[in-house]
N, C-alpha and C positions, 0 to 999 in steps of 0.2 A: 314524325320526324324526318328530315330530308336525312338520305342515305347514300354514299358514295363508297365505292370501292377505287385500292389505290394498288398497284401491282409493283415490286418491285425485285431485281433479282436476287439480292441477297440484303442485311441487315449490316453489317460490318461499316469500316470505314470507307470512305467512298462520297463522291460529287452525286452521282444518284440518291445512295440512301440518305444523304444528308437533304436534298433537295427534296424529296419525297417526304421525308420524315415532318420537315419543318410546314410543309403543305397540309399534312397531317392534324399535326397540332394547331394550325390556325384554323381548319374546317373543325375542328370538334371545337374549341373556343366560340366559333359561331352556331355551335349546336345543332352541326351534322353528326349524323351516328359514322363513325368511319370503321371501314375495316380495312384492315393494313395488311396485304397478301405475299411475303416473301417466296419465293422459289427456291429459297437456299433455306435450312435449317443451320443457324448460327446465333452467337452471342448479340445482341442489341447495343452499339455504340453510341448511336446518339442518344439524349433523353426525348421520350416519347412520352405524350399525354397518356395518363391512367384510362381515359373513355375512349383512346383508340383501341380498337379490339382486334389484335395480332395472332395472324394466322400463318402457321407454317408445314411444310410437308413432314409427314413421318419419315421417309428417305434421303439419306446424306446425300451430297452431290457425289460422282463418282471418282473425281482429280482428275489429273492427268494420269492419261492410261486405259481410263476408263471408258466404256461403252456410253458413250454422251449423247447417242442416236437413243438409243431404250429409256437414257434419263431424260431427253427432252419428250418424249412418249408419256413417262410417267407424269410430268412436270402440266402436260397438257392435260391428262384425265383428272388431275388435283385440280389442274382451276376450273376446269368444267365442271368438278363435284360443287367447287363453293361458287361458281358465278350461278349455276341452278338454285342452289339452298340459301342465296343471299337474296333479296328481292330489290336491292339496289338496283336504279336503271341505268346509273353512270359508272363509268369504266376508267379509272386515268392509269394508263401504264407507261413507266420509262424503262428505257433502254432497247439499243438497236438489235441485239441477240434474244432479247425476249418478248417484244412487241409482238412478233409473229405469231409466237405460243399463246399469247395472250387472245390473239384475233383468230387464231384456230377454234381456239376451247370455246370462243361464245358465239359461232357460227349457230344461226337461228334462235338464238336466247332472246332475242330485242333487246338488245341492251345498245348504249350509247357507248362508243368505246374512242376514247380520245387518247392518242400515243407520241410520245416524246420521244427521238432520238436527242442521245445523249452527247453522241462522239460526230465529230468533224466527219461531213458528210464524204468526203474524198478520201476517208480512212480506207485500208484497204484489208477489208473483212475476209473472214473463208468464206469460201465459195457457197456452202450451204446455207449462210446468214444472207447473202447476195442474193441468191435462188428463193428464201424465204419472203422477205423482203421485197421483191419486186413483185410477188402474185399474192401476198395477203395485206399490204399496204390500202390496196384500195378499198378493202374492207371497211376500214376504221371510218367513224362519223368526221374525227379533226385529228388531221397531223399539227403539232405544236412543234415550231422548229423555234429554237433557242437564238438564232440570230436571221437579218435579213440575207445572208450570203446561205444559210443553211433552208431559208424559204428557195432563193433564187435557184438554187441547186436541184430541190426536189420538186421545181416547178418544170424545170427544163427536163426531168427524168420521168414525173409523172402527169407531166399536164392538168387535165381538168379531172383527173381519176382521183386526186386526195382535195380536200377540203383544208389548205392552209393557216394557221394562226402563226404571230410571232411573240411569243412570251419569254422574255429573256430570263435566265437567274436573278433572284433577289442579290442585292449588295451586303454580306453581313459586316453590321456597324462593326470596327473595331473599336477595343476600348484601351484608347490610348494610356498609357503608364505616364506617370510622373518622371519621366526619365530626359536628360537633354541630348538632342541629335547627337551622333558622333559621326565622324569620315568613315562611312562603311558604307559600300555598295553591296546591295542585300538581294540574293538568289531563295527563293521558295518552291522547292519541287521535285519531284522525283530524278534521280539520276539516269534518265532512259534516253534511246535516240532522238525520242518527239519532242523532249525538253530544252536538247542542243544547248548543254551544259558546255561543252569544249569551245563553242562559238562565244562564250561569255568568258572564259577562261584566258583563251588567244587575245580577246580583244582587249583584256584588261592588263595585259602583258605586253602589247602594242604602245601603250599610251606612256609617253617618254617622263612626262613630269606627272605623276599622280597627286604629288600636292598635300600626302598623308593620307591619301583615303586608300584603307583595306577591302577587300572581296571577302564577303561572310557566307556561303553555301549552309542552308538547311536543308535537310533532305538524305534519302537513303534511295538506293536502287543498283541495278547491276554493272554501271558505270562508274559507281564512286570508287571503288580501288584505281581505275584507269586515269581519272582524274586529278586523281593525289598524283599519281606519277605524274602525268604531265605539268603540272604545277612545279613540282621537283624540276622538273627536263628543260621548263622555260626560265625556272633560276627566280620563280615568284610565292615560292613554298612559303616563305617567313608573311607575305604580306596576301594569303589567301587562309580563310579560316572554314574548316569542314567541321559543320556540327551534330552532323548526322540529324537523328530523328529531334525533333525539339516538340517540347508539351507546352510552352506558351509564346505563340509566333506573334502574337500582340506584344508582348516586349520588345523582341526585336523592328515589329513592326515601326517601332515607337522611335526606338534609339538609332535607327538607319537614317541615312540622307537623301540615297538613290535607291530606285527599286529597277531591278531588268528582269524581264521575263523575255528569254531568249527562244522559247519555243517557235519550232515550224509548223508546229499541228496542235489545235485545239477547239473542244467542241463548241467549249464556251471558256473565257477565260478569268476562273473566278479568282486565282492567284492576284491576278492585275488588281480586279474590283477591290479585293481585301486592300491592297496597298495605296491605290487611289483615296480609298475610304478612310485611312491612316492619314492623309494629307502626304503621300510619299512622290515625290518628283518620279515620273516611270518612264518604262522605253521598251516597246516590243515591236516586234517584226511586222511589216506589213502581210505575211502569208497568215495570221490569224485573223478572225473576226472581231476588229476593233471599233470597227464604224459604228457600233451601236452602244458603245460606254461613252462616248464623249466626242470633244475636235480635236484634231490632230493638231501640236503645237502650243494648244491651249492646256488643255486635259493632260496631256502626256505626250512621248516622242516617240515618232515610228519610225524604225531602222527598214531600211530597204534590203531585203535577203542576199539581194547579188545588185548590188547599185548602190547608190548616194542617198540620204547619208546613209554612211554604214553603221553599223553599232557602236564600234571606237569611235567615229567623229560624233555620236550621240552621247555617249558618257563622258566624252572631253569635254565636249559644252555644257554637260551637268556641272564636271567638276572646276571648272573655270569660273562657273557664275553662282555662287549664293544669291543674289536677287533673283535670275532666272528659275532656281529651285525652289524659291520660296513662292513666286508668281503660280506657278505650275501645280505645285501642292496644292496651294489654298484652293486653287480650280478644279482640282481635281474633285476634294471635297463633295462637290455638286451632286457626286453619284450617288451619294447616300440618298438624297430624296430624288432623284431619276428611277433608282433602281429600289426603291423604301419596297420592304417586306411585302408591307399591304398591299401596294399598288399592286405589286405581281401576283399577290396568290388573289386577290378581285378577278383579275383577268382569268383565272383557271375559275372560279366560281361564275363567271359571267357565261363560260361554255356549260355548266351547269343549269342554269336557269336556261339558258336558250335552248 
């Protein structure tokens, strides 16, 4: 039987965990014996195929204020033990902070290590993460970039030391609800600095004739309270809905008419992919890697972070043209084929076969 090891930072909610669980389930369906190793002991959030063998450490993460260096050394020892015990030749590891631990733990074991960063390459990591990545990444068999921007950035940094492949995330196919589209501009994401919700709120306030459109914001985070205060200060609090954490995101994607992702930093814009999958005309900033998702002005609009067209202009354009919203929304749904789950998982299987 074909065997493969997947290494994840943890098991709870998150983009890495969802992507790896999805890959694990697909490989299990293809009759691979899959060993899913989590570096953190916690409850499984995403549904995992019962054929996948789940392995977790005995010691819990120390949390903030704990001795992170000591814990990392423990994780290296834990991974080394499992890598030695499991005969699988191929290891796929996700996560900027944990890929170095996987590489160190596998030294001398004659394993093929395929690593993938899931954060924007220009993210300001802590010094020890940057240090470890610099010296361990050349030990990998393959570096899997999510976007062409990430591939280019790492090529400049590592040169020929990395064997780089580009494999994007699959686009989750949204299950559209039988509801009528309302005059809603939708935001889905954490209320954190890199998601830039303030930019969207201020842009919405600048629109003189909103033609009945409201702004609906789904998510939680450290900036949520401040954003509610900002909406009141701008006197648009009656036009902005803060829903907090939502469980049925497909309903909101089905009911909205416009989607905006105002993030200034994204490893891979999954929220934008889901909005496109739902047939929503969407807007993002040019600071994130949009190039791999489709064609600007056809599949989505791109606002320039410090230039024209800015976010306000793009939102206004969609508010004023139902026809444009319809055309972009229909075209956007092509992402369901371009980033089809089977196509993406097959690319990972190609690495194993080769």
